[in-house]
N, C-alpha and C positions, 0 to 999 in steps of 0.2 A: 718395548723395543730393545733390541740388543745394542750393546756398546760398539761403536765403530771407532777404529783408530784413525786419528787425523795427524798427519805429519807435516811440519813446515820445514822447508829447506830453502833458505833465502826468502824470496817472495813467492815461492811456489808451494802449493798445498797438494797433498796426496791423500786420498781417502783409501785406507787399506782395509778392504773387506775380505780379500782373499786370505789374509793372515788369520782373521777371526772366523772364517768359514761361514759367513752369513750374507744376507742380501737386504737391501732397502726397497727393492722393487715392490710397488704397490703398498708400501707402508708410509706412515707419517714420519718425517724427519724432524728431530728436535735439536736445536742448537742452544746450549746453555753457556751463558757468559756472565761474568760478574758486573761488567759494564760494557758499553759500546763506544769507547772513545775513538777507536780507529775503525771506521766503517769499512775500509778496504779489506781488512782481514776477513770479516764476516761474509762479504760477498763471495769470496772463493769457496767457503764452506757450503753455502746454499746452492751454488751452481754445481758443485760436486755431488751433492745429494740428489738434485734433480737429474743430473746426467746418469746417476746410478739407478734412477727409476722411482724415487720417492714420489708418492702421490700428492703430498703437501709438505711444506717446510715451515716450522714455527721457530721463532727465536725467543728465548727467555733470558732476561737479565735483571739483576738486582737494581742497579742504578742506571736509569735511562739518560745518559749524558750524550746528547745529540748536538754536536757542534759542526760548524761549517756546512757543507752540503749533505750531511748525514740524512736529514729528513727527506730531501729530494731523492737521494739514492734508495732509501727505504721504500718510498712510494713507487719507484720503478723496479724494485727487487721482486723476486719470486716468493718472498715470505708471504704466507697466508696471514700471519699476525706476528706482532712483536709485543710480548708481554713483559711489562716492567712493574716495579713497585713504586709507591709514592714517597720514597725517601727523598726525592727531588720533585717539586711541582711539575706536573705533566700536562696541565690543561691546554697551554698554548701549543705544545708539541702535538697533542691529540687533534687539535683543530687543523694543523698543517699536514698531519699524516694519519689518515683513518685506520691504518694497520696497527697503530699503537693501542694496546689495551692495558689499563692500569689496575693493579691490585692494591687495595688499601690495607696497609699493615700497621696502621696507627694503634689499633687495640693490642696487637701482639707486642709492639714496642712499649706501650704504656704498662702492660703487665710485666714485661721484663724489667722495666725501671722500678716498678713497685716491689717486685720480688728481690731485686738487688738491694733496694733501700731497706727492706725488712729482713735481709739476711736469709732469704728463702732460695730454694733451688731454681735456677733459670733453666737448667737442662730438662726439668719437668715439662716445660712448654713444648719440647720437641715431640713428645709422645701423647700429650693430653690436650692440645689446642686443636679444635676442629678447623680444617681448611676448606 
């Protein structure tokens, strides 16, 4: 999928595809986020992607921090799935929101800690650990 420019101006979001000369029509939309502390921002992105014709929209975030009404909003959102890592326990969130899918990164973290302790390269993991 090609990169799309997302611009925030105050509380408004603009999806700038004309500038990049591409379209999301009939494609999968991906939204990458380091965490989801403020669910209001993400909802604008998914709606813009659907309005632009994306066939499905997925959110990916490292830390699934779902506070307040976030899980309720995710359940009613157009996201096909919200993929998070297990840096924070997600079992309860997954029961409340079936869209949440959790990726176990414990082995990668353990190997990074082992390498750091032994003075080995951690950057090696970026190209040699199967995903």
